[in-house]
ZASE-594817 format. One record per residue (C-alpha): residue in one letter; residue number from 1; x, z, y. Coordinates in steps of 0.001 Angstrom, whole numbers, plus 500000, padded with zeros to 6 digits. Each point is the difference from the previous one (the first is absolute). Layout:
ZASE-594817
R, a, NUM, X, Z, Y
...
***
This chain:
ZASE-594817
R, m, 1, 364351, 909272, 681981
R, n, 2, 497742, 499775, 497281
R, n, 3, 498934, 496977, 497450
R, f, 4, 496657, 498287, 500571
R, v, 5, 497540, 501234, 497142
R, f, 6, 497618, 497142, 499345
R, a, 7, 496561, 500736, 499063
R, e, 8, 499217, 498963, 496841
R, s, 9, 496062, 499372, 500540
R, a, 10, 501125, 497104, 502400
R, p, 11, 502864, 497684, 498887
R, v, 12, 502170, 498126, 502146
R, q, 13, 499039, 496257, 498785
R, a, 14, 502522, 497305, 499421
R, r, 15, 500480, 497477, 502981
R, r, 16, 498890, 496484, 498891
R, d, 17, 502283, 497675, 501796
R, a, 18, 500868, 496735, 498638
R, w, 19, 503731, 498577, 499699
R, k, 20, 500262, 497397, 502061
R, i, 21, 501538, 496708, 498334
R, l, 22, 500710, 496655, 501698
R, i, 23, 500395, 496497, 497901
R, v, 24, 501092, 497244, 501571
R, d, 25, 500850, 496786, 498413
R, d, 26, 498065, 496246, 500858
R, e, 27, 498261, 499848, 496645
R, e, 28, 496880, 501125, 500130
R, e, 29, 499678, 500316, 495913
R, i, 30, 502805, 502803, 500111
R, h, 31, 497883, 501954, 502063
R, n, 32, 497231, 499945, 498028
R, i, 33, 501909, 500653, 496993
R, t, 34, 501543, 502809, 501576
R, t, 35, 497004, 501300, 501608
R, l, 36, 498344, 499304, 496543
R, v, 37, 502943, 501619, 498090
R, l, 38, 500376, 503454, 501916
R, r, 39, 496140, 500584, 501229
R, h, 40, 499614, 502976, 497868
R, f, 41, 503563, 501330, 500870
R, v, 42, 500499, 503863, 501053
R, f, 43, 502613, 501964, 500696
R, e, 44, 499429, 503810, 500938
R, n, 45, 496714, 499606, 500611
R, k, 46, 500489, 497227, 502005
R, p, 47, 498937, 496534, 499841
R, l, 48, 501149, 496641, 501614
R, q, 49, 498792, 498587, 503018
R, f, 50, 501704, 496234, 500088
R, f, 51, 500423, 497971, 502912
R, h, 52, 501397, 496408, 500023
R, a, 53, 501646, 497814, 501869
R, h, 54, 500854, 496162, 498759
R, s, 55, 502963, 499485, 502455
R, s, 56, 503088, 501955, 501092
R, e, 57, 497700, 500331, 503592
R, q, 58, 497606, 500958, 498834
R, g, 59, 501533, 502709, 497798
R, m, 60, 501255, 501196, 503323
R, q, 61, 497140, 500543, 502097
R, l, 62, 498872, 501739, 496853
R, l, 63, 503004, 502136, 500115
R, i, 64, 499682, 501145, 504128
R, k, 65, 496666, 500420, 499409
R, h, 66, 500429, 502794, 496820
R, p, 67, 503452, 501171, 500068
R, d, 68, 498801, 502261, 497295
R, i, 69, 499701, 497132, 497035
R, a, 70, 502163, 501900, 497186
R, v, 71, 500986, 496694, 498233
R, a, 72, 500130, 496563, 500659
R, l, 73, 499893, 497530, 497507
R, i, 74, 501520, 496956, 501640
R, d, 75, 501016, 496061, 498963
R, v, 76, 503070, 498935, 500728
R, v, 77, 498810, 496201, 500441
R, m, 78, 497323, 499168, 502099
R, e, 79, 499902, 497809, 503280
R, t, 80, 503508, 500175, 499878
R, d, 81, 502598, 500645, 497179
R, d, 82, 500769, 503153, 501489
R, a, 83, 496949, 501120, 501722
R, g, 84, 500031, 503243, 497497
R, l, 85, 503289, 500696, 500925
R, q, 86, 499581, 500245, 503973
R, l, 87, 496787, 502183, 499208
R, v, 88, 502639, 502188, 498238
R, k, 89, 502222, 499764, 503356
R, f, 90, 496934, 500950, 501946
R, i, 91, 499075, 503058, 498536
R, r, 92, 503387, 501426, 499375
R, e, 93, 501474, 499062, 502940
R, t, 94, 497472, 499425, 502785
R, q, 95, 497436, 502630, 498705
R, k, 96, 502945, 502366, 498827
R, n, 97, 497350, 500669, 497175
R, s, 98, 502074, 501521, 497349
R, l, 99, 497203, 501767, 498174
R, v, 100, 498021, 496695, 499014
R, q, 101, 501204, 498723, 496372
R, i, 102, 500438, 496328, 499893
R, i, 103, 499739, 497804, 496806
R, l, 104, 501007, 496926, 500069
R, r, 105, 498398, 497233, 497582
R, t, 106, 500492, 496406, 499606
R, g, 107, 499160, 497286, 497807
R, q, 108, 503162, 497718, 500961
R, p, 109, 503076, 502400, 499633
R, g, 110, 502743, 497975, 500351
R, i, 111, 499209, 499469, 503465
R, a, 112, 500455, 504090, 500831
R, p, 113, 502490, 500961, 496799
R, q, 114, 498910, 503758, 499188
R, k, 115, 503470, 500963, 500343
R, d, 116, 500857, 498474, 503651
R, v, 117, 496735, 501808, 500875
R, l, 118, 500322, 503280, 499280
R, i, 119, 503441, 499961, 501369
R, h, 120, 499510, 498548, 503567
R, y, 121, 496310, 500951, 500209
R, e, 122, 498404, 504072, 500174
R, i, 123, 496611, 499838, 497277
R, n, 124, 499562, 502175, 497483
R, d, 125, 499707, 497117, 496679
R, y, 126, 499775, 496680, 499228
R, k, 127, 497446, 498189, 497954
R, e, 128, 499891, 496845, 498673
R, k, 129, 495786, 499003, 499860
R, t, 130, 500151, 498743, 496345
R, e, 131, 501023, 503589, 498804
R, l, 132, 497923, 502245, 502064
R, t, 133, 497408, 500459, 496997
R, a, 134, 497080, 502321, 501051
R, q, 135, 501904, 503186, 498095
R, k, 136, 502880, 498950, 501647
R, l, 137, 498889, 499795, 503776
R, y, 138, 497893, 503776, 498743
R, a, 139, 503638, 501369, 499726
R, t, 140, 501344, 497993, 502657
R, l, 141, 497822, 501698, 502505
R, i, 142, 499477, 503769, 498375
R, s, 143, 503716, 499637, 500577
R, a, 144, 500079, 498656, 503735
R, l, 145, 496790, 502418, 500688
R, r, 146, 502325, 502602, 498920
R, s, 147, 503275, 499229, 502343
R, y, 148, 497703, 499867, 502780
R, r, 149, 498411, 503220, 499720
R, n, 150, 502883, 501345, 499376
R, l, 151, 501537, 498379, 503286
R, k, 152, 497372, 500903, 502108
R, t, 153, 499775, 503759, 499003
R, i, 154, 503681, 500195, 500562
R, e, 155, 499332, 498623, 503610
R, e, 156, 496975, 501976, 500494
R, n, 157, 501697, 503353, 498953
R, r, 158, 502970, 498542, 502573
R, d, 159, 497737, 499491, 502883
R, g, 160, 498120, 502761, 499007
R, l, 161, 503180, 502115, 500179
R, q, 162, 500858, 498651, 503594
R, k, 163, 496536, 500916, 501299
R, m, 164, 500583, 503551, 498426
R, i, 165, 503037, 500443, 501688
R, s, 166, 498927, 498584, 503563
R, a, 167, 496847, 502124, 499514
R, s, 168, 502155, 503485, 499280
R, g, 169, 501805, 499195, 502838
R, v, 170, 497184, 500425, 502082
R, l, 171, 498128, 502709, 497947
R, f, 172, 503315, 502595, 500200
R, s, 173, 500729, 499085, 503842
R, a, 174, 496016, 501414, 500664
R, q, 175, 500483, 503487, 501713
R, s, 176, 496624, 500907, 500049
R, m, 177, 496779, 499387, 497792
R, s, 178, 498320, 498966, 502614
R, e, 179, 502751, 496902, 500317
R, f, 180, 500056, 499980, 496031
R, i, 181, 496502, 499540, 499202
R, p, 182, 499345, 496864, 501235
R, e, 183, 502981, 498374, 499005
R, v, 184, 499403, 500879, 496260
R, l, 185, 496665, 497605, 500444
R, t, 186, 502587, 497182, 501821
R, q, 187, 502509, 500388, 497179
R, l, 188, 497484, 499650, 497701
R, n, 189, 498527, 497245, 500947
R, f, 190, 503040, 498052, 500759
R, i, 191, 501498, 500853, 496028
R, l, 192, 496842, 499336, 498159
R, h, 193, 498435, 496985, 502421
R, l, 194, 496995, 502653, 499946
R, e, 195, 496890, 498561, 502094
R, s, 196, 498397, 502574, 498681
R, n, 197, 498285, 503596, 501178
R, l, 198, 502201, 502861, 500004
R, v, 199, 499471, 503780, 501101
R, y, 200, 502383, 502263, 500950
R, c, 201, 498739, 503742, 500150
R, q, 202, 500816, 503395, 499790
R, s, 203, 498697, 502983, 498246
R, c, 204, 498079, 502753, 501844
R, l, 205, 502101, 503072, 499921
R, t, 206, 501936, 498578, 502945
R, l, 207, 497152, 499081, 501955
R, n, 208, 497668, 503463, 500800
R, n, 209, 497021, 497520, 500215
R, e, 210, 497435, 502264, 499060
R, l, 211, 498275, 497729, 497467
R, d, 212, 503379, 500246, 498010
R, e, 213, 500007, 496544, 499140
R, p, 214, 502683, 497730, 499678
R, v, 215, 500914, 497552, 503139
R, v, 216, 500847, 496773, 500749
R, l, 217, 503646, 500101, 501890
R, a, 218, 500171, 495692, 499690
R, g, 219, 497834, 496832, 498513
R, t, 220, 500348, 496005, 499898
R, g, 221, 497377, 497420, 499455
R, a, 222, 496482, 501525, 499861
R, y, 223, 501555, 503508, 500601
R, a, 224, 501914, 498758, 503036
R, h, 225, 499607, 502378, 502895
R, s, 226, 498190, 503174, 497875
R, e, 227, 502806, 502275, 500873
R, q, 228, 498828, 503557, 500196
R, r, 229, 496955, 499306, 498252
R, l, 230, 498976, 501878, 496806
R, v, 231, 500696, 497723, 497045
R, k, 232, 496324, 500767, 498014
R, d, 233, 498910, 498120, 503209
R, i, 234, 501989, 496791, 499285
R, l, 235, 500186, 499661, 496422
R, p, 236, 497789, 499015, 497120
R, d, 237, 498715, 503538, 498161
R, h, 238, 501844, 499247, 496698
R, v, 239, 503295, 499373, 501960
R, y, 240, 499521, 503433, 501828
R, r, 241, 499494, 502001, 496579
R, d, 242, 503249, 497723, 499039
R, i, 243, 501882, 501419, 502945
R, q, 244, 498735, 503731, 499657
R, q, 245, 500665, 499306, 495939
R, a, 246, 504251, 499306, 501042
R, n, 247, 500261, 502443, 502760
R, a, 248, 498710, 502720, 497830
R, q, 249, 501974, 498599, 496779
R, k, 250, 503212, 499162, 502453
R, m, 251, 500277, 497081, 498026
R, s, 252, 499740, 496081, 501292
R, l, 253, 497345, 498026, 498077
R, y, 254, 499526, 496268, 499413
R, q, 255, 496808, 498877, 499188
R, n, 256, 498514, 496196, 499858
R, d, 257, 500855, 497768, 502948
R, c, 258, 500691, 503432, 502327
R, c, 259, 502904, 503150, 499892
R, i, 260, 500097, 503166, 501515
R, i, 261, 503646, 500971, 500763
R, y, 262, 500827, 504089, 499830
R, f, 263, 503072, 500777, 501869
R, p, 264, 500486, 503960, 499803
R, h, 265, 501223, 501941, 503150
R, k, 266, 502835, 502401, 499366
R, k, 267, 498708, 502779, 502038
R, g, 268, 497373, 499707, 497463
R, d, 269, 496938, 500493, 502317
R, h, 270, 498604, 496403, 500266
R, a, 271, 500894, 496791, 498672
R, n, 272, 499879, 496225, 501316
R, l, 273, 497540, 497094, 498123
R, l, 274, 500084, 496829, 500238
R, y, 275, 497114, 497671, 499088
R, l, 276, 500654, 496059, 498681
R, e, 277, 497105, 497388, 499728
R, g, 278, 500598, 496829, 498103
R, l, 279, 502678, 500166, 497665
R, d, 280, 498915, 497967, 496986
R, a, 281, 501589, 496944, 501967
R, l, 282, 503366, 502159, 498884
R, n, 283, 502198, 498876, 497772
R, a, 284, 502396, 501739, 498300
R, v, 285, 502847, 499911, 501648
R, d, 286, 498072, 501320, 503082
R, r, 287, 498591, 502816, 498299
R, q, 288, 503547, 501397, 499646
R, l, 289, 501354, 499616, 503263
R, l, 290, 496708, 501923, 501215
R, q, 291, 500829, 503002, 497638
R, v, 292, 503494, 499215, 501390
R, f, 293, 498699, 500219, 503689
R, c, 294, 497819, 502969, 499552
R, a, 295, 503470, 502424, 498115
R, q, 296, 501801, 498276, 503317
R, t, 297, 496591, 501361, 502365
R, s, 298, 500414, 503408, 498035
R, i, 299, 503692, 500235, 501182
R, a, 300, 499220, 499534, 503329
R, i, 301, 496996, 501922, 500457
R, d, 302, 502411, 503060, 498836
R, n, 303, 502909, 498627, 502150
R, i, 304, 497597, 500542, 502771
R, s, 305, 498901, 503044, 499576
R, l, 306, 503796, 500869, 499727
R, k, 307, 500607, 498104, 503597
R, q, 308, 497011, 502438, 501500
R, k, 309, 501506, 502535, 498428
R, l, 310, 503676, 499418, 501349
R, l, 311, 498441, 498851, 503351
R, g, 312, 498291, 503267, 500379
R, e, 313, 503177, 502408, 498927
R, i, 314, 501843, 498342, 502482
R, e, 315, 497546, 500079, 502504
R, k, 316, 499929, 503585, 499268
R, r, 317, 503965, 500098, 500269
R, e, 318, 500046, 498274, 503178
R, h, 319, 497412, 502527, 501383
R, t, 320, 502152, 502442, 499038
R, l, 321, 503267, 498379, 500906
R, k, 322, 498253, 499514, 503384
R, i, 323, 499083, 503600, 500785
R, l, 324, 503849, 501063, 498721
R, k, 325, 501145, 498129, 502529
R, e, 326, 498092, 501341, 502444
R, a, 327, 501412, 503474, 498703
R, q, 328, 503302, 498829, 500062
R, d, 329, 499916, 498855, 503700
R, q, 330, 498469, 502826, 501338
R, l, 331, 502687, 501975, 497922
R, l, 332, 502499, 497652, 502161
R, q, 333, 498838, 500361, 502807
R, s, 334, 499904, 503901, 499519
R, e, 335, 503551, 500214, 499109
R, k, 336, 500834, 497759, 503166
R, m, 337, 498195, 503001, 502150
R, a, 338, 501390, 502693, 497940
R, s, 339, 503667, 498695, 500701
R, l, 340, 499536, 499627, 503754
R, g, 341, 498795, 503810, 499851
R, q, 342, 503008, 500729, 498666
R, l, 343, 501651, 498116, 502262
R, a, 344, 497928, 500695, 503153
R, a, 345, 502622, 502563, 501424
R, g, 346, 503058, 497559, 499925
R, v, 347, 497787, 497055, 500996
R, a, 348, 498776, 501865, 502998
R, h, 349, 503418, 501337, 500831
R, e, 350, 500927, 496585, 499676
R, i, 351, 496915, 499328, 502829
R, n, 352, 501411, 502656, 502125
R, n, 353, 503040, 498873, 500278
R, p, 354, 499468, 496735, 501917
R, i, 355, 496936, 502260, 502095
R, g, 356, 502408, 502160, 500992
R, y, 357, 502684, 498461, 501779
R, v, 358, 497295, 497364, 501599
R, a, 359, 498127, 503176, 501211
R, s, 360, 503695, 501534, 501165
R, n, 361, 500790, 495972, 501550
R, i, 362, 496693, 500196, 501870
R, v, 363, 500961, 503288, 501771
R, r, 364, 502780, 498764, 501252
R, l, 365, 498863, 496824, 501530
R, e, 366, 497614, 502137, 501420
R, e, 367, 502933, 501494, 502001
R, y, 368, 501655, 496809, 500540
R, i, 369, 496865, 498350, 501445
R, s, 370, 498865, 503191, 502468
R, e, 371, 504295, 499549, 501352
R, l, 372, 499520, 496358, 500087
R, i, 373, 496397, 500478, 501740
R, a, 374, 501445, 502529, 502489
R, l, 375, 503088, 497487, 500896
R, l, 376, 497406, 497424, 500955
R, n, 377, 498179, 502069, 501899
R, e, 378, 503234, 500754, 502248
R, y, 379, 500631, 495930, 500064
R, e, 380, 496730, 499756, 501247
R, l, 381, 500664, 503116, 502834
R, t, 382, 502781, 497902, 501009
R, e, 383, 498859, 496817, 500197
R, q, 384, 496624, 501106, 502204
R, f, 385, 502302, 501917, 502675
R, h, 386, 503882, 498625, 499641
R, s, 387, 501331, 503326, 500264
R, l, 388, 503743, 500780, 499104
R, e, 389, 499193, 503286, 498472
R, n, 390, 497369, 498789, 497576
R, n, 391, 502574, 497124, 498759
R, a, 392, 502443, 503028, 499597
R, s, 393, 497355, 501610, 498147
R, v, 394, 500014, 496917, 497721
R, i, 395, 502664, 499849, 499301
R, k, 396, 500536, 503133, 498664
R, k, 397, 497618, 499814, 497985
R, k, 398, 500906, 496910, 498476
R, e, 399, 503692, 502359, 499671
R, q, 400, 498354, 502804, 498220
R, m, 401, 497412, 497902, 497646
R, d, 402, 503326, 497578, 498636
R, i, 403, 497234, 496912, 500151
R, e, 404, 502207, 497979, 497381
R, f, 405, 500308, 502913, 497182
R, v, 406, 495769, 500446, 500817
R, k, 407, 499258, 495779, 499612
R, e, 408, 502553, 499868, 497091
R, d, 409, 498257, 503287, 498766
R, m, 410, 496330, 499063, 500286
R, l, 411, 500923, 496518, 498180
R, d, 412, 501440, 501704, 496888
R, l, 413, 496957, 503164, 499776
R, v, 414, 497616, 496654, 500178
R, n, 415, 501801, 498507, 496669
R, e, 416, 500628, 503276, 498577
R, s, 417, 495935, 500264, 500447
R, k, 418, 499322, 496788, 498847
R, e, 419, 501662, 500721, 496853
R, g, 420, 498597, 503527, 499253
R, i, 421, 496427, 497837, 500778
R, d, 422, 501004, 497599, 497023
R, r, 423, 501204, 502341, 498220
R, l, 424, 496416, 501676, 499848
R, q, 425, 498052, 496569, 499445
R, t, 426, 502726, 499261, 497116
R, i, 427, 499008, 503165, 498421
R, v, 428, 496494, 500150, 500633
R, r, 429, 499662, 496138, 498713
R, s, 430, 502053, 501325, 497018
R, l, 431, 497373, 502611, 499430
R, k, 432, 497069, 497299, 499950
R, d, 433, 501339, 497643, 497588
R, f, 434, 500676, 502887, 497685
R, s, 435, 497050, 502427, 500201
R, r, 436, 497616, 496143, 500126
R, m, 437, 497904, 499641, 496331
R, d, 438, 500392, 496913, 498475
R, v, 439, 496144, 500055, 498561
R, n, 440, 499985, 496011, 499840
R, d, 441, 503347, 499858, 498298
R, n, 442, 500876, 498140, 502612
R, w, 443, 502995, 497757, 498219
R, q, 444, 502262, 498228, 502966
R, f, 445, 503723, 499052, 500366
R, a, 446, 502230, 502709, 501599
R, n, 447, 503295, 500579, 501146
R, l, 448, 501568, 502855, 497567
R, h, 449, 502537, 501148, 502832
R, k, 450, 497202, 500453, 502443
R, g, 451, 498652, 501967, 497498
R, i, 452, 503032, 502515, 499297
R, d, 453, 500603, 500060, 503947
R, s, 454, 496564, 500599, 500772
R, t, 455, 500027, 502937, 497227
R, l, 456, 503355, 501680, 500928
R, n, 457, 498156, 500070, 503747
R, i, 458, 497607, 502276, 498176
R, v, 459, 502873, 502306, 498238
R, s, 460, 502415, 499997, 502265
R, n, 461, 500287, 504276, 500922
R, e, 462, 499209, 500308, 496019
R, i, 463, 503574, 497975, 499343
R, k, 464, 501829, 500336, 503693
R, y, 465, 501322, 504076, 498736
R, k, 466, 500571, 499292, 496533
R, a, 467, 501970, 496152, 499228
R, k, 468, 501092, 496925, 502111
R, v, 469, 498416, 496697, 499167
R, e, 470, 501599, 497144, 499058
R, k, 471, 498100, 496698, 499970
R, e, 472, 501604, 497155, 497791
R, y, 473, 497175, 496963, 499907
R, a, 474, 500635, 497092, 499359
R, e, 475, 497971, 496726, 500970
R, l, 476, 496168, 500612, 498264
R, p, 477, 497234, 497476, 500105
R, e, 478, 496305, 501664, 500833
R, v, 479, 498588, 500998, 497158
R, e, 480, 496497, 500183, 498999
R, c, 481, 498292, 503471, 499765
R, i, 482, 498051, 502701, 501616
R, a, 483, 503016, 501290, 502537
R, s, 484, 498082, 503720, 501018
R, r, 485, 500328, 500601, 495846
R, l, 486, 503424, 498661, 499967
R, n, 487, 501220, 502145, 503079
R, q, 488, 498460, 503068, 498068
R, v, 489, 502334, 499382, 496918
R, f, 490, 502846, 500204, 502753
R, m, 491, 498791, 502957, 501781
R, n, 492, 499931, 501825, 496788
R, l, 493, 503527, 498674, 498706
R, l, 494, 501692, 500963, 502811
R, v, 495, 498230, 503140, 500895
R, n, 496, 501054, 501174, 496422
R, a, 497, 503876, 498669, 500668
R, a, 498, 499719, 502566, 503271
R, h, 499, 499078, 502660, 497839
R, a, 500, 502114, 499491, 497425
R, i, 501, 502800, 500511, 502515
R, d, 502, 501822, 503083, 500484
R, g, 503, 501968, 500873, 503028
R, f, 504, 500659, 496249, 501397
R, g, 505, 500272, 496846, 497927
R, t, 506, 499462, 496232, 500068
R, i, 507, 496557, 497698, 499613
R, w, 508, 500948, 496397, 498834
R, i, 509, 497119, 497394, 500702
R, r, 510, 501015, 496724, 498188
R, t, 511, 497571, 496802, 499393
R, g, 512, 501279, 496476, 497867
R, s, 513, 497818, 497411, 498497
R, g, 514, 500532, 497517, 496389
R, g, 515, 497751, 497333, 499570
R, d, 516, 496255, 500720, 500453
R, q, 517, 500481, 504021, 500810
R, v, 518, 501245, 501929, 502108
R, w, 519, 501477, 504019, 499662
R, v, 520, 500735, 502929, 501874
R, e, 521, 502110, 502674, 499348
R, v, 522, 500048, 503721, 501664
R, e, 523, 502793, 502284, 498662
R, d, 524, 500956, 503080, 501656
R, s, 525, 503022, 502970, 499435
R, g, 526, 497955, 502340, 498745
R, k, 527, 500413, 502132, 496916
R, g, 528, 498290, 497771, 498085
R, i, 529, 496571, 500346, 497168
R, s, 530, 501232, 501324, 496818
R, e, 531, 499541, 498031, 496517
R, e, 532, 496748, 501739, 498861
R, n, 533, 498188, 499827, 503483
R, l, 534, 501304, 496022, 500131
R, k, 535, 497444, 499444, 497735
R, k, 536, 496906, 502096, 501315
R, i, 537, 500393, 499165, 503785
R, f, 538, 497209, 497157, 499797
R, e, 539, 497363, 502342, 498753
R, p, 540, 497150, 501019, 502058
R, f, 541, 500922, 503529, 501680
R, f, 542, 503384, 500480, 498708
R, t, 543, 502067, 501378, 502350
R, t, 544, 503451, 501762, 500889
R, k, 545, 499365, 501133, 503239
R, p, 546, 498856, 503465, 500848
R, k, 547, 496355, 500912, 500271
R, g, 548, 498045, 498926, 502938
R, v, 549, 502821, 496743, 500388
R, g, 550, 498251, 496584, 498746
R, t, 551, 497385, 499417, 497859
R, g, 552, 501892, 498420, 496829
R, l, 553, 498093, 496919, 500597
R, g, 554, 502500, 498530, 502439
R, l, 555, 501930, 497755, 496979
R, s, 556, 497049, 499866, 497944
R, l, 557, 497657, 498141, 502224
R, s, 558, 503687, 497884, 501408
R, y, 559, 500295, 498800, 495843
R, g, 560, 496144, 498884, 500698
R, i, 561, 500512, 498513, 502900
R, i, 562, 503510, 497774, 498580
R, q, 563, 497646, 499024, 496996
R, e, 564, 497387, 498819, 501845
R, h, 565, 502548, 498160, 502259
R, g, 566, 500945, 498139, 496046
R, g, 567, 502941, 501975, 500616
R, q, 568, 502399, 502643, 498322
R, i, 569, 501904, 503257, 501493
R, e, 570, 502832, 501450, 498075
R, v, 571, 502622, 503108, 500661
R, r, 572, 503320, 501028, 498962
R, s, 573, 500998, 503330, 501244
R, e, 574, 503280, 502163, 499434
R, l, 575, 500225, 503752, 500225
R, g, 576, 502004, 501094, 503317
R, k, 577, 500521, 496183, 500939
R, g, 578, 496499, 498779, 501030
R, t, 579, 496871, 497770, 498747
R, c, 580, 499457, 496419, 500675
R, f, 581, 496246, 498455, 499845
R, r, 582, 499938, 496401, 499543
R, i, 583, 496636, 498054, 500634
R, t, 584, 499340, 496079, 499285
R, i, 585, 497033, 497981, 500686
R, p, 586, 498966, 496668, 499947
R, v, 587, 500024, 498041, 503095
R, r, 588, 496868, 498091, 499228
R, h, 589, 496615, 502701, 498699
R, i, 590, 498890, 498760, 496969
R, p, 591, 496670, 501260, 499381
R, k, 592, 499211, 501673, 496751
R, t, 593, 497499, 498321, 497883
R, s, 594, 496797, 501682, 498212
R, n, 595, 501007, 501051, 496340
R, p, 596, 497348, 501635, 497955
R, d, 597, 502288, 501338, 497660
R, q, 598, 501816, 502094, 502347
R, p, 599, 498895, 503227, 500668
***
């Protein structure tokens, strides 16, 4: 923020406010003498303004009406012996006015001894009326006014600091210039108690208006509702020229009772300017607050610019992440389909087996049904003709059929067929669950054991000729997850375990839980993985399988899926003994928060 530049041609005129002096005394002569002696008194270019009270009650009324009285000259003994002291209590305790300088004057010092009064009453001086010569009265008043001025300055600075802290919080919380600019004007009025006209405008370079002129962004007073109007259309010509000058010279300008504050923009392509009127009423503290406020405003503008830039970067990253997420979903789905393609022969075999014996059972059932129909026909003839010959034929057919065996075998055939159909339904359901694409990242609570068993149904033909499966399931809570993706991980691990076994071996599936996490282990008795390859197994496209077998993406995608679930996947292996993969994931899904610092 640049310092204000004061124009030599129009110096700021000093304020001519008067110091307010309260005289409280029941003797009219004291009022007259004090006023006469101090009639030409001037301190820091300000004269005195006298207020007269002849009792403590009148003094209280004047203090209530004029809380900015600087010095109170109070007689001790008036309507009562302690009337002046009671007025002191009113000022300090009731009004809680610690600024006014209280000078007690008494013509009867014996009634209120100086030492006792100074100890028990918060006064600034104690004088006997006989010792207050003109010279001493001058000296006493100068000292009192100097103390009042210093205390007043301290109080104004403290109040100004509190207002500045409050205003800074508001300004720095703004997220955009449209939100920020009205707050600048509001906070200026709050800090400086301005009831004047303010205009916040912006230079033309960002506005692309055809006239190439600065435009008003906000205004107060006479300039309220001037948004988007040209500055030259609402401000006097000389002010417009000053704004053009401040913009061209890139500095603030202070003239007479107004100022133009220049706020540079970090990009350098435009600037913000603030025009204020009616500043001749501001004291030195107010002017300092104005400069501090403007410095804070300049920083806040840069802060908003950085915020908007950061938000733009975040938006870009979120868009990029969305594209990457969609690509990852497609890749996962492709890997699912590729895995199913590689397992197609085995899955077909698993489907053909139950279809085969269901078809065979149907043939047997057809034969039984034909024989039973023939037997029923013989019964009908016997009942119709009551023939002994027909009756003998029925008995012979029953003996030939072994009817008891047929009844038992038919039930077995039906049950076997039902089992075959159930097996087919299980395989189809498992395939459907496995191949479903979770476009919406459907996080739901699921039974991991059910997912593992479903996956085993799909890869059964891949495993049963290579290994026996031993399951050691612990009691697990349901886990919040994307079940189909975890099933894909289980399938990758189970197929890899089967492929790692030469001859016939064992695959162990273990589960367990601890705290707020669950774990799944898939271990095989295969040939193991070398230490060198262990470092690379999660890299995309890395594979030790023969060409054409696998894509090299299974473990890489599995690693990503487990990370997506907030878990981890670990592996330990020993050559010649086997490999164990351990997956650990939290029971509840914890969504990742956006972090612009992360790639």
